[in-house]
C-alpha positions in Angstrom: 0.0 0.0 0.0 1.2 3.5 -0.8 2.4 5.5 2.2 0.1 8.3 3.3 1.3 11.7 2.1 3.0 13.9 4.7 0.8 16.7 6.0 1.5 20.1 4.4 3.4 22.5 6.7 1.3 25.2 8.3 1.4 28.4 6.3 3.5 31.1 8.0 1.5 34.0 9.2 2.6 37.6 8.9 1.2 40.8 10.4 0.9 42.4 13.8 -0.7 41.6 17.1 -0.2 43.0 20.6 -0.9 41.8 24.1 -4.0 44.0 24.1 -5.5 41.7 21.5 -5.2 38.6 23.8 -7.4 39.3 26.8 -7.1 36.7 29.5 -4.0 34.9 28.0 -0.9 34.3 29.9 1.6 37.2 29.6 4.6 34.9 29.2 3.5 33.5 25.8 -0.1 34.3 24.7 -1.9 32.5 22.0 -1.8 35.0 19.2 -5.1 36.1 17.7 -5.5 36.7 14.0 -2.8 39.1 12.9 -3.6 42.6 11.7 -2.1 43.5 8.3 0.8 45.8 8.5 -1.0 48.4 6.3 -4.1 48.5 8.5 -4.7 51.9 10.1 -4.1 50.8 13.7 -1.0 48.9 12.7 0.4 51.9 10.9 -0.2 54.1 14.0 1.5 51.4 16.2 4.6 51.2 14.0 4.9 54.9 13.6 5.0 55.3 17.4 7.8 52.8 17.7 9.8 54.6 15.0 9.5 57.8 17.1 10.6 55.8 20.2 7.2 56.4 21.7 5.0 53.9 23.5 2.0 53.1 21.2 -1.2 54.5 22.5 -2.8 51.0 22.9 0.0 50.0 25.3 -0.2 53.0 27.6 -1.6 52.6 31.1 -1.3 54.3 34.5 -0.9 53.0 38.0 -3.1 53.9 41.0 -1.3 57.2 41.4 -1.9 58.2 37.8 1.7 57.7 36.8 2.5 56.1 33.5 3.6 52.5 33.8 6.9 51.6 32.2 6.6 49.5 29.1 9.3 47.0 28.0 9.4 45.3 24.7 10.5 41.7 24.4 10.7 40.0 21.1 10.3 36.2 21.1 10.2 34.0 18.1 8.0 31.1 19.2 8.2 29.2 15.9 9.5 25.6 16.3 13.1 25.3 15.1 14.2 22.3 13.1 16.9 20.0 14.5 20.2 21.3 13.2 21.4 17.8 12.3 18.0 16.2 11.4 17.0 14.9 8.1 17.0 17.6 5.4 19.4 19.8 7.4 22.6 20.9 5.5 24.6 19.8 8.6 23.3 16.2 8.5 25.7 15.0 5.8 28.7 16.6 7.5 27.7 15.0 10.8 27.5 11.5 9.2 30.9 12.0 7.5 32.5 13.0 10.8 31.1 10.0 12.6 32.3 7.7 9.8 35.8 9.1 10.1 35.9 8.6 13.8 34.7 5.0 13.4 37.4 4.3 10.7 40.1 5.8 12.9 39.0 3.7 15.9 39.0 0.5 13.8 42.4 1.1 12.3 44.1 2.1 15.6 46.7 -0.5 16.6 46.0 -2.3 19.9 48.3 -1.2 22.8 51.5 -3.1 23.0 52.0 -5.5 25.8 54.4 -4.5 28.5 57.8 -5.9 27.7 60.0 -4.2 30.3 61.6 -5.6 33.4 60.0 -5.3 36.8 61.5 -4.0 40.0 61.1 -5.6 43.4 60.5 -3.5 46.5 63.9 -2.6 48.0 65.8 -4.0 45.0 67.5 -2.5 42.1 65.8 -2.0 38.7 68.4 -4.2 36.9 68.1 -7.9 37.1 71.0 -9.5 38.9 73.8 -10.8 36.7 74.1 -14.5 36.6 77.2 -15.8 38.4 79.4 -17.9 36.2 79.5 -21.7 36.9 82.8 -22.5 38.7 84.2 -25.6 40.2 83.6 -25.5 44.0 86.6 -26.1 46.3 86.5 -28.5 49.1 84.7 -27.4 52.2 86.9 -24.8 53.8 88.7 -25.4 57.1 88.9 -22.4 59.4 92.3 -21.5 60.6 92.0 -20.2 64.2 95.2 -18.2 63.8 93.8 -16.0 61.0 91.0 -13.4 61.1 87.6 -14.9 60.9 84.3 -13.6 59.6 80.7 -14.7 60.2 78.1 -14.5 57.4 74.4 -15.1 57.8 73.0 -16.8 54.7 69.3 -17.1 54.0 68.8 -20.2 51.9 66.2 -20.3 49.1 63.9 -22.5 51.2 63.9 -20.0 54.1 66.5 -21.8 56.3 69.1 -19.6 58.0 72.7 -20.7 57.9 75.6 -19.1 59.7 78.9 -19.6 57.8 82.2 -19.1 59.6 85.2 -18.5 57.3 88.6 -16.9 57.3 88.8 -13.4 55.8 91.0 -14.7 53.0 88.4 -17.3 51.9 86.4 -16.6 48.7 82.8 -16.5 47.6 83.5 -20.0 46.1 84.3 -21.2 49.6 81.0 -19.7 50.8 79.2 -21.7 48.1 81.1 -24.8 49.2 79.7 -24.3 52.7 76.2 -24.0 51.3 76.7 -27.2 49.2 77.9 -29.0 52.3 74.7 -28.0 54.1 72.7 -29.6 51.2 72.0 -26.5 49.1 73.0 -25.5 45.7 71.6 -28.4 43.6 69.6 -25.8 41.6 71.5 -22.9 40.0 71.3 -19.8 42.2 72.8 -16.4 42.8 74.1 -14.9 46.1 73.0 -11.3 46.8 74.4 -9.0 49.4 74.3 -5.3 50.4 71.6 -2.7 49.9 70.3 -2.6 47.4 71.1 -6.3 47.0 73.8 -6.9 44.4 75.1 -10.3 43.1 78.3 -11.7 44.3 79.3 -12.6 40.8 83.1 -12.9 41.3 83.7 -16.3 42.8 87.4 -15.5 43.5 86.6 -12.4 45.6 87.3 -12.7 49.3 84.5 -12.6 51.9 86.3 -10.1 54.2 83.8 -7.4 53.5 80.9 -9.7 54.2 81.6 -10.0 58.0 78.3 -9.6 59.9 76.3 -9.1 56.7 73.3 -11.1 55.5 73.5 -12.9 52.2 70.5 -14.0 50.3 70.3 -17.2 48.1 68.1 -16.6 45.1 67.3 -19.4 42.6 67.6 -18.6 39.0 64.8 -18.9 36.4 
């Protein structure tokens, strides 16, 4: 079935009307009566008074004291306005094009790259500890009572605490031998000391500076 034809728009009226022509209507927005033609005698008189900056006679009134009331003119176009981006509006096409561009840009945007940096533990350094080289462990050291001795607290990976007593001229490799003799070291690990913790990467370095310090055993991987 054919669609019903759209109703014809209401013809625009032109002419003149004043509040005095709408008795009993609300002052904010009265329902306008039939408009007077601009060339009607009363309309010509009204417009001529406005051109002279005078209050038209039909709008003049007095208060209880006989004083003329002040008249203010407010112009309000009460005609319904079309939607600026509705159908038939010159802006409708531009709006659709802008929305299409935004959708295309969103579709072509590359997804955010996954984080590939290195993390930092609380109280540690930002750089990952350097892996200690694999060295042949010496035999379990024998402490010489005639030489200076050092005591080192070692926290093993499983949480066990170990106190190692060595001579000052013993090396980090000897400290690893003590850990191995206690049953640790089957899995590759690093020894960290100081603050922030740094790896004891040089197995030939002496342990003289580690006297009274805590050393942490950290498994690799």
